[in-house]
VEXMARDREN-242549 format. One record per residue: x negated, y, z negated of N, C-alpha, C in turn. Coordinates in steps of 0.05 Angstrom, whole numbers, plus 5000, padded with zeros to 4 digits. Atoms other than C-alpha are relative to their C-alpha. Layout:
N
XYZXYZXYZ/...
END
This chain:
440
501550115023425487283636500050204977/500149825023425087563565498749864977/501050105025421587483499502150014979/498350005024425387303436498249984976/501850015023421487473372501449864976/498850165022422587003313500950174976/499349835023423087583264502750155004/497549854993429487843298502549854993/497750175003434087283277502250124982/498049895017437587673222502050185014/498249824986440388203268500749915028/499550094973440087823333499549705002/500350294999441087073326500049905029/500050114973439986623387502749985013/497350034989447386523394501250255012/499149754989448187253412499050055029/501349964973443987183476501849885021/498750114977447487093542497849875018/502350134987442386583567500449975030/499550024971445786543635498850225016/501349784985442487203653497049965003/502850044999435586903646499349725011/501050254991431586363681498149884979/501950095021426186323627500150194976/500449835023425386573556497749904984/502450065017419286603511500750044971/499649985029420086453437497350084988/502549895011414886873400500150034970/502550114991410386723365499149784981/501650185016406586113342497150105000/502749885002399586293317498049794991/502150185009393185893313498950104973/501149925026390485883241497049955000/502950025002383285843216499049725007/500850284993383185083227501249915027/498950044974386585153295502649845000/497250105001393184883270501950225008/498149804991399585253285501750104977/498449865020402985763240502150165015/497849844988408886233253499750294993/500149715005409286983259502850114996/497649855004414987343227502249874984/497750135013419586823197499249724990/500450265011419086223150502049805012/497950174988425285963186499549955029/500650024971421885963254500449725011/499650264989421885203263503049935005/497250054997429385143251501250195021/499049814980430585773292499349925028/500950094973426585493351501849785009/498250214992430984873351502650115009/497449884992437285293354499650155027/500649844976434085733407499949825025/500250194977432285143453502749875006/497450134996439084813443501850195015/498249804988442785453462499150065029/501049944974438185603521500549775020/499650234983438484903550502949955007/497150024994446084913545500850175024/499549834977445785473597498049955022/502050084980440285133637497750215002/502349815002435285673615497749854988/502350145010428285413604498550174979/501349875022424085583543497049944999/502850035006416685703533499550094971/500949905026413385773465497650175004/502349814997408886383463498249974976/502050065021402486253424498150244999/501949785004398486833396501450264993/498849745006400987553402497950194989/501949795009397788203380498849944973/501150065027397087993307499449704996/500350295003396587243321497849885016/502250104982390287193364497350004986/502549985015384987243309498149775005/501850244999382386533316499849875027/500250114973383086413391497149965008/502850004991375786573404498549764989/501450235013373186053354501349745009/498750254993378385543374499249895027/500650094973376385523447497050005005/502949974996368885613436498549745006/501350254994367284873440502149785004/498250224991370284213462501749904976/498550105024372283993391502350194993/497949815006376084633377502250015021/498050004979379484623444501949774998/498350245002381983913435501950034976/498349975024384484083365502450185006/497849804995388484693388501949885021/498350114979391084343451501849784989/498450225011393483733412502250114981/497949885018397084183361502150145017/498049884982400484553418501749795012/498550234989402483893450502049904980/498250105021405583683384502550184999/497749825000409984303384501749985025/498750024975411584233457501949765000/498450245000414183523446502250024979/498049995022417683643379502450175007/497949814995421784233404501249985028/498950044973423383973474499650245017/500649764985419984563507499649955030/500450024971419184703581497350125009/502649884993412585083578498750134976/501649865021407285443537499050265012/501149744992405486173541497750074981/502349925017398586363516499750305000/499949715003398887073490497650104985/502549905012391587193473499650295007/500049724991391687843513497250125004/502649864999384488063499497649824996/502550165002379287503509497650175008/502449844994372487823506500150284991/499649725010375188463475501250004972/499249995028377088693406503049944995/497250045006384688723410500650104972/499349925028387488753339497649994982/502250005019382888913281499749724987/500550265012379588283254499849775019/500250224980379887873318497149925004/502650104992373987423332499650055030/500649944972370587613397497349885008/502450124989365287263440499850085029/500349934971362387483507500949785019/499250234983364086783533502949934997/497250065005371386833513501549925025/498450064976374186843583499249745013/501050254990369786273606501149774983/498950215018371885863545503149985002/497250004997379086073555500849835024/499450164976378985773625499749704994/500450285008376185113597502349904983/497750075017381785113545502549965017/497650024983387185233598499849755017/500350244984384284673641500749754984/499450235018384684193582503050004993/497249995006391684433565501649905024/498650094976393884303637499949705002/500250294997391383583636501349864976/498850125024394483463567503050014999/497149975001401483733573501349825022/498750174981406583303610500250135028/499749904973407183373685502650175002/497749834997411883943703500150224979/500049795020410384353640498750255012/501149754990409285083656498050124979/502049875017403185443629499650295011/500349724992402986203630498350154980/501649835018398986763599501050295002/499549715001400387473577497350145001/502749884996394787943598500350305004/500149724994392788663606500550065029/499549924972393989053670497549975017/502550064985386688893689499349714993/500750285005383788183694498449964975/501550085024380587813637497150115001/502649885001373888083613497849805006/502450164995367187823637498150024976/501950015022360987733593499250284991/500749735006359888483595502450174991/497649865009366988663574501450145023/498849874977368788893645502049805013/498150184986374688613686498649825019/501250204982372687973722500750075029/499649944972371988053797501349775015/498950244988374187343813501449834979/498550165019379687003773501649795013/498550204985381986513825500149734985/499950245015380185933779502350004980/497749985019385386183729502649945015/497650044984390586173785500649705005/499750294995389385423794501149854976/499050145024391385253722502450154987/497849855011396485803705502250015021/497749974982403485793735500550305006/499949714995403786543726498850154977/501149825020400887133688501950234997/498449775006405087663654498250244996/501549755002402188363664501450194980/498849845021403488763601499950305007/499949724991405189423634501650174981/498749835021407189773569497950074979/501849895020403990123510497750155013/502049834987400190553559499550254983/500149765017401691133512501649964976/498550035025403991153440501050274991/499149755012406391693393497850215000/502049794998402792353402501450275002/498949734996403893103399500050085029/499949964971402393073473500749735013/499150274992406592463492499749955030/500150094973405892063555501849765005/498250224994409691503590499149734988/500650265012410090823557499349795022/500350214980410490403621500250125028/499949874974408590783685500449805023/499850164976410890493751497650055018/502249934981405590873790498750264990/501349755004400791453789500750185023/499049874976405091833838498950295004/501149734998401992513822497050005004/502950034996394892243829498450174980/501349845020392892583765499249854974/500650155024391892013716497049954998/502950055004384891953686499549714994/500350295004386191213674501849865020/498450084977388690963741500949714999/499350285001389190233721502749964985/497750035017395190363676502650065013/497349984987401290273720500649735013/499350254987405089713753498649975027/501350014974402389883822497049944997/502950055003395189903797499449724989/500450275011395989253758500149795022/499750184978398388893820497450005017/502449984983392389153860497649884986/502350115015387388973805499949705000/499950295002389688253798499849875027/500150124974390688103871497250045013/502749954989383888413889498049814987/501850205013380787923840500749715006/499550274991383787323875502449864987/497650125012390287223836502450065017/497849954982396387133881502250174988/497849845009401987643875502449824992/497750185006406987063875499749864973/500450115027403986833808499750224979/500049785019404687503774502850084992/497549915011410387733730499550274987/500349745012411288463711501350014973/498949965027412188573636501250284998/498649745003417189133621501050034971/499249975028419189443554503050074997/497349925008425989503520499850214978/500549815022422990013472498550245010/501649774994419890693472498550104976/501549895022415791143427501150274992/499249745012417891713381497550174996/502249815005413292323379501150254987/499449735010413492953337498750195019/501149844978412693433394502150205011/498349814986415494043429499450005030/500750024972412793823496502450005018/497850004980417093943557499449825024/500750194979413493443602498149794989/501950215009409492803596497250065011/502849944995401992793600498549785015/501950204990396492453639498049934979/501750105021391392073600497250135001/502849905003384792343574498949884975/501350145022379792053525500150174975/499949885026380792213452500049784979/500450225019378591773394501650034974/498749945025383092073341502649874996/497450125003389391693355499949715009/499950284994390390943353502849904997/497250085001396890593366500349705003/499350284998400289923377498849875024/501250174980396689393417497450115012/502449894988391689853450499450274989/500649735008388190513437501250195020/498849804983391891103463498450264999/501649764999388591743486501750235010/498449764992391392443493499550065030/500149954971392792693563500050305005/499649734989392293333602502149985021/497950004980398193523644499250185024/500449854976396893733716502850035013/497349964990403294043741500050005030/500050034971403093773811502749935010/497650104987408693663859499649715007/500550284995409392903859500549925029/499650114973408592543925501749754997/498350235002413992033937498649765011/501650234991410191373939501549744995/498650245008415690883919500649825023/499850184977416490623989502849905005/497450104992422090244022501449854978/498850165021423189803961501750174982/498449835017425990403924502650085012/497549934987431590473974499950275012/499949754984433891104007500050254983/499849755016435291593950499849954971/499649975029434391773878501650264998/498349764999440092253867501850024976/498049965021444392553813502849945011/497350074991451392273818501749944976/498250055023457392113775499549724989/500250265013457291553725502849874998/497350134999462891033724501450034974/498449995024468591063675499649744985/500450245016467890573618501150054972/498949975027470890443550498050114980/502149905019464290643518499850305001/500249714997465091363541501350144976/499049865024465991833481502250195009/497849814995472292243478500250204977/499849825022470892613413498750275006/501149734996468293323404497049995004/502949984995461193563419498549884977/501650145021455893163381498450194983/501749855018451693403323497350055014/502349924984445793783354497449964986/502550025015440693643299499249724994/500750285005440092893303497049955001/502850085001433292603284499949705002/500150294998431791903309497749894983/501950135018427891403267499349735011/500750274993423990773279501049814978/498950195018425590133241499150044971/501049955026421390363182500850274989/499149745008424791043178498250235008/501849784992419091433210501350175022/498849824981421192043250497950155017/502149864985414392303275498449815018/501550194984411691663306501549734998/498950275001413290923318501649935024/498450114978416990483366503050014994/497150015004424490513377501249865024/498850154978428690033418502150165014/497849874984433490263473502649974985/497550045015439089953432500250204977/499949825022437190393373500450295009/499449734990437091023415502950045005/497149984996444290873433501450004973/498650035026446390653363499750254982/500549765016443191253330501250255011/498649784988446491723379498350195017/501649844982440692003420500749965029/499050064973443491673482503049934998/497150064999450791623501500949935028/498850084975454491263556502150205007/498349774995457891833591500850025029/499149934973461592083652498250235011/501649794988458592593700500450264985/499449755013462093173666498750014972/501250015027459792943597496950015002/502949994997452692853624499150295001/500749724998452593593641500250134972/499649885027455393773572497949904981/502050115018450293313539497150085008/502649894993444593693572498149805014/501750164983441993193623498850195020/501249784985437093683653497449925013/502750044989430493753689500049845026/499950154975432893443754499849704996/500250295005433292753721502049855017/498150154984436292263771501649814983/498250185014442091833750500749755016/499250224983442691363809497749925019/501950114981438190913851501649845021/498750154979440890683918497949825013/501950194989437290043940500549975030/499950044971435889874012502249805007/498050194994440789294007502850094993/497449885005446489763989500950004971/499450005028446589613914499250264987/500749775015446390173864499249934971/500850025028442890223796500450274988/499449745012445290773750498750024972/501449965026441991073689501949944977/497950065019448591003651500150174975/500149865025446191393591498750285003/501049735000445092143581499150074971/500749905026441892523524502450094984/497749935017446392663465499050114974/500749905027446393013397497550175000/502349824998441393533419497749915017/502250114983437093073462500750045029/499849984971435993213536498649775013/501350214985434592653584498450145023/501849894980428592863627498949785016/501150204982424992513683497150075007/502849964993417492433693499549875028/500250114973416692363769497349875004/502750124996409292193761499949714994/499950285009410791543725502649865006/497350114995418091443746501249884975/498750085025420391403674501450244987/498649785014425291813632498750064973/500749945028423992153566502250184989/498149835014428392493515498550214984/501249795017426793153481502350154986/498249845016430393523426498550244989/501549765010427694233418500650074971/499249915026431494353354498649844978/501350175021428193773316497149935008/502850044989421693753358499449705001/500550284995422293023377500049955031/500050104973420392703443499949694999/500050294998421891973460499449925029/500750114974418391643519501149715001/498650265000422391033540500649915029/499050094975425390633597503049964998/497150045000432690603617500749835024/499350174977436690213668498950095027/500949904975434590663724497049955004/502850044997427090633711499249705002/500550294999427289883699500949895027/499150094974431289783762498050075022/502249934982425790153800497749804999/502250195003420589693771500749735012/499250264989424589073790500150015030/499949984971425589333861497149995011/502950014992417989433865499149714999/500850285002416988713841501049845023/498850154978421688443894498550065026/501249924975418588833951497149915002/502950065000411388693930499549704999/500350285000412687943925499149874974/500650125026411487843851502149794993/498250225007414787253817502550104986/497749915015419287653771499250214979/500549815022419888093709500649864974/499550115027419687943635500150234981/499649785018422488423584499249944971/500750035029419588513514501450234985/499050265002424088403481503050005004/497250014994431188163491501850144980/498449885021433688463426500250305003/499949714997432389173450502150095019/498049934981437889153502502750054985/497449955012445089373490501749745001/498250235000450788883477501149955028/499050034973452989003549497849925019/502350084983446088803576499450195023/500549794980444989463612497249985012/502750024990437489373617499549755017/500450264986437488643638501550015027/498550004976442988753689498850195021/501449834981439089333720497649865012/502250164990433088883726500949805021/498950204982437288353759500850135027/499349864975440088853809497550085016/502549934986433089103825498749775014/501050244989431088393839501849885022/498150104980437088293885501749774990/498550225011440487803838502950094993/497249925007448087793824500250074970/
END
């Protein structure tokens, strides 16, 4: 599964997607307006784009959900679901889009019912209760067979006191699945941390809910079946102005705010990580040679002073897609010998051998002054360039393959990457996820 953002059409039109690699895709985002009608986020051409998207997806037998809301598009959810009149208005407007665009499902991306979320969002202590009533109405209104999903935090929806609900089994009866947004755990910081931890393998995190393993435990303990959970994974990372040589654990600090959630600086406890990945991780994580490929560089040593930038040109903070790390030259598809020359250091593994005999490889080493490092506490890589004092916390094929293997072993429904445009043209991230899931 993957998200496709409507603002990406200029550089990544729907026709560029290999839909055959996906079972489901989410077109993002439609947004409720102040009168509970539906607007679009990111593009005036979204209606025409959605038609093209559905046509291309259905030609490959890939199903499409329309994602409603998003980080900046959830302002009016609380008011819309607060009473029966508002709920009917919003549901009927969603039904109209579902029918018009020949959709297969609806994804509700409210994310933070009962909590602030983005600045300016309306919030009510009864949000989660009203959200359930809205979903029940949506279920009875959409045609039979339509899928209804939700994107949510790594902890269950908030109760009237703003705490995670202890019993969310009623949501499981109306939602086909919930996407756990296991990303944006950490943003840009002088003391950077992992964006999407798989686990708290060092047992030193001060916020133990922020990992894939913890998210699974939190939701299943509250009565939501693992088979109705999808792990959200990122195709992007974060740039930090930093000279750090390792990633950090989380600690409370109110001075830094980032994308989607508030990020807090961390303290690093330099512990020897305990291997907790289990049988699903296969037999070994080991450094090994990378396969030959036409993408391998044959020119001279790269420029050592490269500075990576986000899409707005920022070099000290901001998000950066995996694709951009490759295109800008911080990552390079290399052979084993070149990986050594490109300073792949710190014991960073390059290969995952799965229990079923398949292998997932990192494929990309640091380049142009960047070193590829590995944070064993979160099972994620990071890049550092001492010469320009940049650190990039991100995910690569190896770390995503680990997450997918975890999903398969734990009995979750699948994975969903945000977003499809962050992968390479060769689909390195998506193919690693497919391998981790045991798919061809």
